[in-house]
C-alpha positions as CSV (number, residue, x, y, z in Angstrom):
1,M,0.0,0.0,0.0
2,P,1.7,3.2,-1.1
3,Y,1.0,6.5,0.7
4,K,1.1,10.0,-1.0
5,T,0.8,13.6,-0.1
6,R,-0.9,16.4,-2.0
7,K,-1.0,20.1,-1.5
8,V,-4.5,21.3,-0.5
9,N,-5.8,24.0,-2.8
10,N,-5.8,27.6,-1.6
11,R,-4.2,26.6,1.7
12,R,-0.7,26.1,3.2
13,C,-1.2,22.5,4.1
14,Y,-0.9,18.9,2.8
15,R,-3.1,15.8,2.7
16,V,-1.8,12.3,3.4
17,Y,-3.8,9.6,1.6
18,N,-3.7,6.1,0.2
19,P,-4.2,6.2,-3.6
20,V,-5.3,2.6,-3.9
21,N,-8.4,2.7,-1.6
22,K,-8.6,6.6,-1.3
23,K,-8.4,6.5,2.5
24,T,-7.3,9.9,4.0
25,F,-5.0,9.9,7.0
26,A,-4.4,13.7,7.4
27,K,-6.6,16.4,5.9
28,C,-4.6,19.5,6.5
29,T,-1.1,19.2,8.0
30,S,2.3,20.8,7.5
31,K,4.8,19.3,5.1
32,Q,7.0,18.1,7.9
33,K,4.2,16.4,9.7
34,A,2.9,14.8,6.5
35,V,6.4,13.3,5.9
36,K,6.5,12.0,9.4
37,Q,3.1,10.4,9.1
38,M,4.0,8.7,5.9
39,R,7.1,7.3,7.5
40,L,5.0,6.0,10.5
41,L,2.4,4.4,8.2
42,R,5.1,2.7,6.2
43,A,6.8,1.4,9.3
44,I,3.6,0.0,10.7
45,Q,2.9,-1.7,7.4
46,N,6.3,-3.1,6.5
47,S,8.2,-3.7,9.8
48,K,7.0,-6.6,11.8
49,K,9.2,-5.7,14.8
50,F,8.1,-2.1,14.8
51,R,4.4,-3.1,14.4
52,N,4.6,-5.4,17.4
53,N,6.3,-2.8,19.6
54,Y,3.9,0.0,18.5
55,R,0.8,-2.1,19.2
56,A,2.2,-3.2,22.6
57,K,2.7,0.5,23.6
58,T,-0.7,1.7,22.5
59,G,-2.6,-1.3,23.7
60,G,-3.7,-2.3,20.2
61,K,-5.3,1.0,19.5
62,T,-3.9,3.3,16.8
63,M,-6.1,6.5,17.2
64,K,-9.1,7.7,19.1
65,K,-11.9,9.2,17.2
66,R,-12.8,12.8,18.1
67,G,-16.5,13.5,18.8
């Protein structure tokens, strides 16, 4: 699963998304944070050791939904 960033029109921010299934991970974030998020998503996807450590620290949860 590849991840990409796109500049948001008429704003100074970027969007992080998966072009295969069109899922958005960040709607409006800075360029630096977008790059960090893509690195995190790739690490969770590709590194078994990182994925196991990450899930153990977060208790199996990746994100909380905001109301």
